Structure formats: structure tokens, C-alpha cells
N, C-alpha and C positions, 0 to 999 in steps of 0.2 A: 675513215682511216682503218686499214686492215688490222686485225687482232694479231698479237704476238704469237709466234709459234711456241707451243708448249713442249717441254722436254722433261723426261723422267731419267734421272741418273741412277744407274745400278752398278755398284762396285763394292767389294767387301772391305776396302780400305777407306776409313772415314776421312782421312786427310785428302785423298784423291777426290772423293765425292764432294768435299767442301770446295776444293780447288776448281773442279768442273762447274760447280754451281755458281761460284763467283764469276768465272769466265763467261758463262752463259747469261747470267742475269745482268751483266754489264754490257752485253752486246745488243745493238739495236735490233728490235723485232724478235727477240728470243726471251723466254722466261722458263725457269724450272717450276715443276709442279710437285716435286717430291724426290726423295732419295730412298734407295733400297740397298740393303747390305747383303741380301741373299737372293738367289734366283726365285724362291717362293714369294718373297716380298715384292720382287719386280712384277711377277704375274698378278699378284693381288692389287698392287697400286696401279698397274696399267689398266686393269679392269675397272677400277674405281675412278681414276682421273682421266682416262682416255687421252693420253698425250699424243701429239703429232709424231714424236720420235722418242724412242727409248734408247739411251746411250748405254750399251750393255757390255759389261766385262764378261770374259769367258769363264774364268775360274772363280767360282763362288761357292760357299757352303750351302748345304741342304739340297740345292738344285743348281746345276751348272748353267752357264749362260746359253748353251746350245739348247738344252731342254726348255729353259724359260722362253727362249726365242720361238721355239716350235709352238709352245702353248699360246703365246701371245699372238703370233701370226695366224694360227688356226682358229683361235677363239675370240679375238677382239678385232673386228674389222676396222680398217682405217688407221691402225697404229703401226708405224714402221720402226724397224729395229736397225740400229747402227752399231755393229760390233767394234769394240775398242779393246785391244789387248797388247801385252808385251810379247806374246808368243806368236812368232811368224811361222806357223807350222801348217803343212798341207792338210792334215786331218781337220784342223779347226776351220780352215777356209771352206773346204768342201762341205763339212757338216753344217756350218753356219748358214751357208747359202741354201743348202737343201732344206734347212729348217725354216727358211723364209726371210732371212736377213736381207736387207736392201743395201747394206754397205759393210765394209770391213776395213778398218784402219789400225795402224799400230800406235801405241801410246807415245811414241816419240814424234808423232805428227805435230807440226807447228800449230799453235793456238788458232791462228787465222784460218788455216786449212781445216781444222776441226769444225770451226763455226760454219765455214762454207759447206762442209760435208753435211752438217745437220740440215742446212737449208736445201741442199740438193736432194737429199733423201726425202725430206718433207714434201718436196714438189712432185714426188712420184718417180724420180729417176733412181738409178742404182749407182753405187760408187765403190770402186776398188782401188787400193793403192797399187802402183805398178808392180811392185814385188809380189803382191797378192795375186794379181792377174797371171803372172808367170807361173806361180805355184798351182793355180787353179787349172791352167792348161796342162801342166805337167801331170796333174792328177788324172786327167783324161787320157794322157799318153800311156800311163801305166795300166789302164783298164783294157780288158780284152776286146771290147766292142760295145755297141749300144746295150744299155742295161734294160731297156724296155721297148716295146713296139712304138712306132710313131703315134702321137695322139691324133685323134680324128681330124683336128683342125689343121694339121700339117698338110694333108691332102687338099685342103681348101685354099691354100695359099696361092696367090698369083706368082708368076715368074719373078716379077719385080719384088714382091714381098719376100720370096725365098732369097733373092739376092741381098736385100737389106738385112735379113736375119743372119745370113752368112757373114756379112761384113761386121755386124754387131758382135758376133761371136769371135771375130778376129780382133776386136778391141777398138774399132773406130768410133769416134764421138759423132754427135749429130752434125757438127760443122764439117768433119772429115767425110762423113757420108754424103753430105750435100755437094762437096767439092768433087768427090770421086764419081758420083752418079750424075753430076751436072743437074742437080735438082735444087729447088729453093728450100730453105730451112723449114718452111711451113709444110711443104710436101713431104719432107722426111718425117716430120712429126706425125703427119697423117698416116703414113705407112706404118710407123711404129705403133700408133694407136690401133690400127687394124690387126697387127701381129699380137698385141696384148689381148685383144678381144677374142680372136680366133683360137689362140693357144691357151686361153684362160690363165695367162701369166700375170703375176702381180706387178712386175717391173722388169727392167732391163736384165738384171742378174738372172732371173728365171728364164728369160729368153736365151741367154748364153747357155745355161744348163740344158735346156730343151734342144738347142742346136747340136750340142755335142752328144747328149744321151740318145738321141734318135739317129745319129749317124749322118745328119745333114752336113756337119762339119767334122773333119778329122784333125786332131792335133798333130802338128808336124814336129 
């Protein structure tokens, strides 16, 4: 029988931490391994407990959730971060994803969707609320152009891999990719795996950022 997915809850409000903990601990296949009230505590506990997912608030004392996310993603392999906040702001979206977050949801997300998001992020996928995706694309619209030269791996992509990357950046799911390209779901997953390896990307969110920042895709 597979082990439960472990979750660390980081939020500066004790009541919310407790509510999230009850929700997670009563869900099949999930368990909490700790609570953090500051960003610094989140980094320390993530290093000690090595959870599958950190449920991370953005605004916390001592160290905000963005910096904590960056430290966790850069220094603790295998730990994924799901940002959960009341603030639906462009700067948070872009900064969180650049810091390495694998998902970004608002705190008014229904409980069932939050639990599903934890499982999605733990499986290696990325997850963005629809309103967050729109804001992420809007952020790239405002930017004057590619912020950095294409990574070496971009030149090594096949035509099909470039096509898949472009469609991922446009927001298509694996199922939609399979239908659009007339491929099997397994083949789509294989292409995505090749993209992650060639571009040294952690997950789908980083693929989206790479596609826009290198100019492969332009926001419309």
C-alpha cells in the first residue's frame, strides 16, 4: 500500500493552519508533518521533514513566502511548493513561479480542489488557477521581450517538442494536447518528459516561463 503524501502547512494565522491540517489529515492518502508560522520556520521544517508538498502562504513574518519558496526549491530537492494566498496579484504570481513554486491557488479555492491540487503538485505536475494563468500571461505582455537568451537545451528540441512546449505555454492540458496533436496520452507524457530533461525544468510551470522568456511564445 502506497505511503501517504506528506504536507507541511506554512501560514502565519494559527486558525488557518489548524483548519488546513484537519482538512489534510482527514483526506485519504494525505497527512501533515508540521506547521510553520513564519517563512524561516517553513524553510527549517522543510529541511528537517522533507515533505512532498509545502502549502505556503505568501505574506508571513521574518521571511515572506516567496523567499521561503526560493530557498526550499533551491536547497531541498524533491520538495514541491504550492502557494496559497488571498492576494490575486501579478507580482506574486510571477515571483512565486520564478522562485520555483509548482502551483498557485487562492484561499477561496473549494476544499476538494485544494486537496486535488496537493496531489497534482506532488505527482510532478504544475497547477495554476485560471485567473492566475491570465495574470501570468499579462505579466509577459508587459515585458519588452525575452529577458534572457534561450537556454542551450532549446536548440536541441525537435519540431514536435517545440510544438508541445508552445501549446503548454498556451495553457493546454495533457488531454487537450493529445486531442490537438492526435497523439496518445502516453506519447504526450513522453514528450513532456523530454522537455523537462532538455530544458532542466522542474515542472510544467517552469516550461511555461521558459517558453515566454526565450521568445518561443509571445503573449497575445
